[in-house]
N, C-alpha and C positions, 0 to 999 in steps of 0.2 A: 504494500500500500504506500502511496505517495501522499503526504500531507503538506500543504503549504500553510505554515503556521503564522503568517504575518501578511494579511491582506486588508488594505484600507477601503472602507466604503466612503462614498461621497454624498450619499443621499439621492443620487441621480440614477442608480442602477435598479434593474429589476432582477428577480430571482432567475428568470430565464437567461438573461444576459450573463449572469455570474456562472450558472451551471454550464452553459454552452462554452464559455471561455475555459473553464476547468476541463471540460471534456476534450476540447481541442488541444489543450496542453498535456493531456494525459495525467491529470492530477485527480486523485480520488476524493480528497476531502480538503476543504478550505476553511481556515480560521479567520472569520471576518470581524473587523473592528468597527464599532459604531462610528459614524462620521463625526469629526470634530475639527478637521483642517480646512473644510470648504464651507463657504456661506450657504445657508444661514446658521451653520453650526460653529460654535466656538468654545474652547476650553474655559474661557472666562465668563460664560453665560450658562449657568446651571440649568435654566429652563430649556435652553436649546439642547443641552446634553440629554435631558429627559426625553425630548422629542427624538433625538438621534437613537437612543436606546429602543424606543418604541418602533421606530422604522426598522431597525435591525431585527427585532423580534418578529415582525411580520415577514421579513425577508427570509429568515431561516426556518420559519414554522413549516412543518411537514417535510423537511429535508434533513432530518437528523443524521442520516447516513452520509450526507455530503457536505453540509454546512454547519459550522459551529460559530456561535455568536459571543463575542466579548463586549460587555458594556464598557462605556467610558464614564468615569466620574472624576471630579476635581476634589481631592481630599481636603483642600482648604475650606470647602463649603461645609458648614456645620450640618447640613442636611445630607451630605454625601453618604454616611453610613446607611441611612434609611433608603436613599436612592439605590445604593448597591443591593440592599436586601430586596427591594422591589423588583429590580432588574432580574434577579435570580429566581426569587420565589414566585413572582407574579407573571413577569414577562417570559420567563423560561430561558433566559440566557445562561451561559455556562461559567463565565469568569469575567475578568475585567482587564482593561488596558488603562494604564496611568502614565502620565508624562510629567516628570518633575520639572516644572518651569515656574519659578517664583516660590518654590518650596523644596526643602531638603527631605529625603526619605526618613531621616532620623529625628525630625522635629516631633515634639509631643503632640502638636495640634493635628497631625495626620494619622496618628496611631489608631484612633477609633475606626477608621475605614479598614485598616489592616486587621483589626480585631474581628470585624464582621467577616472578612475574608477567611480568617483562621477558623472561626466558628463553622462556616459553611464549607470549609476545606476546598477552596477555590484555586484554579489555575490563574495566575496573574502574569501579565506581560507589561514590562516597563521599557520605555525608551532609556537607553544608556549611551553615553558618549556625546560627541559633537552633533549639533543640529545643522543640517545643510542649508536651512533658511536663514542662518545667521543669528538666531537667538543664542543666548549664553548657555553653554553646556556645563557651567560650573555646578549646577544642581545634580548632575547626572553621572558623577564618577562612580564606578562600580562598587568601591568600598563603602559608599554611603548607604548601600542597600543591605549591608550586613545586619541591620536592625531587624530585617524580616525573619531572621533565625529565632527571634523572640516571639514569633507568632506561629506556633506549630500547626501543621496541617496545610499551610499555603504551599503552593508549588510555583516557584518563580522562574520566569524566563527573562533574561536581560537581552534586549535586542542589540544587534550589530556588534556583538562581542565587545561592546564598550569602547570601540575605536574612538580616539587614539590611545585609550588606556587599556589596551588589550592584555598587557601583562598583569595589570591590576585585576582585570576581570577573570583571567585564568587563575590567579591566586585566590580570589573569592570562591571560585568553583572547586578549587583543589581541596579545601578544608574537609568536606564530606568524604572525598576519596581517601584522604590520609587516614581518616577515622573509620574507614571500612563500611560506610553507609551504602547500602545497595542503591543502584540507579533509580529505582522506583520511589525511593524515600528521600532523595537528596532535596535540599531546599532550592538550589540554583542549577539551571541549565541555560544555554545560550543559543540564540538564533543567529543564523548566518545570512540574514538580510544585510547586504554589504553596506556598512558605513565607511569602510576603508576604501580609498582609491585603488584601482587595479594593481598598481605597483606593489602594494602591501599585502595583497590578499593571499598569495601562496605562502608567504612566510608566516602570516598570522594563523592561517588554517593549519599549517604543519605543526606549529607550537601547540595549538589547542588540541590537535589529535594526539600528539605525543604525551601531553600532560594530563588532559582530561579524558581522552578517549571519545569515541563516537557516541557513547551512551549519554553524553551531556551536550551534544550538538544537534541542531535541527534546522531544516531548510525553511526559509521564509523569503518570499519574493519581494515584499514591500511594494507590491503593485497597488494602484488605485483603480477601483472599478467605477464605471464600466470601462473595460479595456479588452482588446482582442486576445484570444488565447495565445497568439504568437508572442505577446509580451511576457506572459507567464512562462512559456516555453523557453524564451531567450534567457530569462534569469535562472531557470532550472538548469539550462545548458551551461551558464557561467560556472555554477557550482560543480556540475558534472565534469567539466574540463579540468577544473582544479583537482578534483579527486582522481581523475585519470593521470594527471601529471605527478601526483604523489603516490600513484600505484596503490590506491586504497582498495582493499579486498571487498568483494561483493557483499559479505555480511555486514561490514562496517558501513558501506554505502546505504544499504537498506535501513540500517539504524538511523542514519542521518536524515534520509528522505522520508522516514515514517515512524520508525520505532520509538525514537526519543519523544516526539510530539504525542504519540499515542499514550505513552506513560504519563506525560505531563497532563494530558486531558483526562486520563484514567477512565474514560468511557463511563463516567458517572451519569445516572439517569435522574432527571428532576421532573416533578409534576407541577407545572405552573398552577397556582391557585385560581387564576382567572382565565385559563386557556382550556380549549377543548382537547387538544392533543398533547402527548408527552413530548419532551425535548431531550434527546440523548446526545451527550457530547462525544 
């Protein structure tokens, strides 16, 4: 199975467009993020994020085998813990994406959202590293996320392997490996949606494979829907070519392209309180 664990929605896509693009690219399951980077959605507008989560819930409903939905919340908002609970328990979404911009992950004010995620044992995705749009990346250094270890039950993916702080990201992930924690129980894993420019990618991936192993690495395209399947296929090909150049064995490739994300999502089944159908991640 191939899982694309990092796909942005814009609010302009239909379920048919997304499914057709995944089919064209040979991707079995897509992890979709509620829109927050395209108007009228904004991370600084809590009401728009609620609408974004509702849009995503409609998009993935009835397609649990193909589409997984991650809500977006702003932990600075005092209502964010309730918004996250609503997105999971009522809308039927599976986890959450959060972007530290204007807040540090270790701040006391954002811990209540993480506490809800811990209670519900959610998969979480965080932006880590530099922003390509020029916003300050100072909030997103990988070591700042170590506080998530204080919230047992959450399963964290740090996007982009934290570039340019990739050595720091690898060090954060190494802790569980040092202590013999099995891959399905680690706190951190890392997606390979490339933040690093092409000149860095082979070196970064080689280090991550040597230190963390494929069990903590997963494919993510970072595509924005609606888009043609060729765009998903191109980004899948970028990673495939790197794995070829590093002579990565088939079993390890399968782990990166699907196994790690499957464990991250853990195929949990939730029954939305206000929905007709169940949603399985």
